[in-house]
C-alpha positions in Angstrom: 74.6 206.8 34.0 72.3 204.3 34.4 72.4 200.7 32.1 70.5 200.7 29.8 70.3 197.4 27.2 71.9 198.4 23.8 69.0 197.0 21.4 68.5 197.6 17.6 66.7 200.7 17.3 63.8 200.9 15.1 64.1 204.4 14.3 67.1 206.8 13.7 68.1 209.8 16.0 68.5 212.9 14.5 70.6 215.6 16.2 70.0 219.0 15.2 72.5 221.7 16.0 74.1 225.5 15.6 74.2 228.7 16.5 71.0 229.9 18.2 68.8 231.5 15.4 70.2 229.4 12.4 66.9 227.6 12.8 66.8 224.8 14.7 63.4 224.9 16.0 61.2 225.4 13.3 63.2 222.8 10.9 62.7 220.1 14.2 58.7 221.4 14.2 58.4 220.5 10.5 60.4 217.1 10.6 58.6 216.0 13.6 54.9 216.6 12.0 56.1 215.3 8.9 57.6 212.2 9.7 56.2 211.3 13.4 59.4 211.5 15.0 59.8 212.6 18.8 60.8 216.6 18.9 63.2 216.8 21.2 64.2 220.6 22.7 66.3 220.3 24.8 66.3 223.7 26.5 62.8 222.7 27.5 63.2 219.3 28.7 65.7 220.7 31.1 63.4 223.2 32.3 60.8 220.8 32.9 62.9 218.5 34.9 65.0 220.5 37.1 68.2 220.4 34.9 69.4 223.9 35.3 72.1 225.3 38.0 72.6 228.9 38.8 72.2 231.8 36.4 74.1 233.2 34.1 74.2 237.1 34.1 76.3 237.6 31.3 74.7 235.8 29.2 71.1 236.2 31.0 70.6 232.5 30.9 70.5 230.0 32.9 73.4 226.7 33.1 72.8 223.5 32.1 73.3 220.2 34.3 74.5 218.4 31.6 74.9 214.8 33.6 71.4 215.2 35.2 70.1 215.6 31.7 71.9 212.9 30.0 70.4 210.6 32.6 66.7 211.6 32.5 67.2 211.3 28.0 69.1 207.7 28.4 65.9 205.5 27.9 64.2 207.2 25.6 67.3 208.0 23.3 67.8 204.2 23.6 64.7 203.7 22.0 65.4 205.5 19.2 62.6 207.7 16.9 64.2 211.1 18.2 64.9 214.7 16.5 67.5 216.2 19.6 67.2 219.9 19.3 70.4 222.0 20.6 73.0 224.3 20.3 75.8 223.0 21.5 76.4 219.1 21.0 80.1 217.9 22.7 78.5 216.6 25.9 75.4 214.2 23.9 77.5 210.8 23.6 77.9 209.3 20.6 76.3 206.0 20.4 72.9 208.6 21.0 73.0 209.6 16.9 72.5 208.2 13.6 72.8 211.3 12.1 74.0 214.8 12.5 73.3 217.9 11.1 74.8 221.6 11.3 72.3 224.5 10.7 74.4 227.7 9.4 73.3 231.0 8.5 75.4 233.9 7.4 76.0 236.6 10.2 73.6 239.4 8.7 70.9 236.2 8.4 71.9 235.3 12.1 72.3 239.1 13.7 68.9 240.5 12.8 67.2 237.0 14.1 69.2 237.4 17.5 68.3 241.0 17.7 64.7 240.4 16.6 64.8 237.9 20.0 66.1 240.3 22.1 69.9 239.9 22.3 72.0 242.8 22.9 75.5 243.3 24.2 77.7 240.4 24.9 75.3 237.3 24.4 74.4 239.0 20.4 78.4 239.3 19.9 79.2 235.8 21.0 77.0 233.8 19.2 77.9 235.5 15.7 81.4 235.4 16.3 80.4 231.2 17.2 79.5 231.3 13.5 82.1 232.8 11.6 84.4 231.1 13.7 82.1 227.8 13.3 82.0 226.8 16.2 79.3 224.0 16.7 80.3 222.6 13.5 83.9 221.8 15.0 82.0 220.7 18.0 80.0 218.3 15.9 83.2 217.2 14.2 85.1 217.1 17.8 82.3 215.0 18.6 81.1 212.6 16.4 82.2 210.0 12.9 82.6 212.5 10.4 80.7 210.7 7.6 77.5 211.3 9.8 77.9 214.8 10.1 75.7 217.2 7.2 76.2 221.0 7.5 73.2 222.6 6.2 72.3 226.3 5.4 69.4 227.6 6.5 68.7 231.1 5.8 65.6 231.3 3.5 62.0 229.5 3.5 63.2 227.7 -0.3 66.8 226.8 2.1 64.3 225.3 5.1 62.1 223.7 2.5 65.8 221.8 1.0 66.8 220.7 4.6 63.3 219.3 5.4 63.4 217.1 2.0 66.8 216.2 2.8 66.0 215.0 6.4 63.3 213.0 4.7 65.6 211.1 2.0 68.2 210.9 4.7 65.4 209.3 7.1 64.3 206.7 4.0 67.5 205.8 3.2 68.4 204.5 7.4 64.4 202.7 7.1 65.8 201.1 3.9 69.2 200.3 5.0 67.7 199.0 8.7 64.2 196.9 7.5 64.7 193.2 9.3 
């Protein structure tokens, strides 16, 4: 990885993570529109920057080259002002994030959302199991300081709006606490 000098960021970096189908992209898009922070859709960035390796036939998706992706994001993340949207989190450096929001949904809601996306078979089953066993939450707890991790439920439009409001309040507090 390239060395980028560590400077004080003028805006925080936020990680929004969770099982596919919990509402990460919808939340991130709204937050970006409201706050002006840059929304980094990791799956899209990986495709655009050739950070995908062989195709996984079982899960019907390409495999992410994590090192190549992180090398390409280092400078952007050091500047701050980013909302990172991805379904995994353990490979991102802890120093990149000021706060981590793990979105959750109940099994019925998640199942319906994934089926509507065309998920089936092992891919569908494993993603629902991932949510049942809190896999992404456990990844976050193992990878980041516990006091920056927040679990948010994202099952209804009202919960989505509550989550947007909560994160905006967190942002306000961050800017108050980090004024120069």
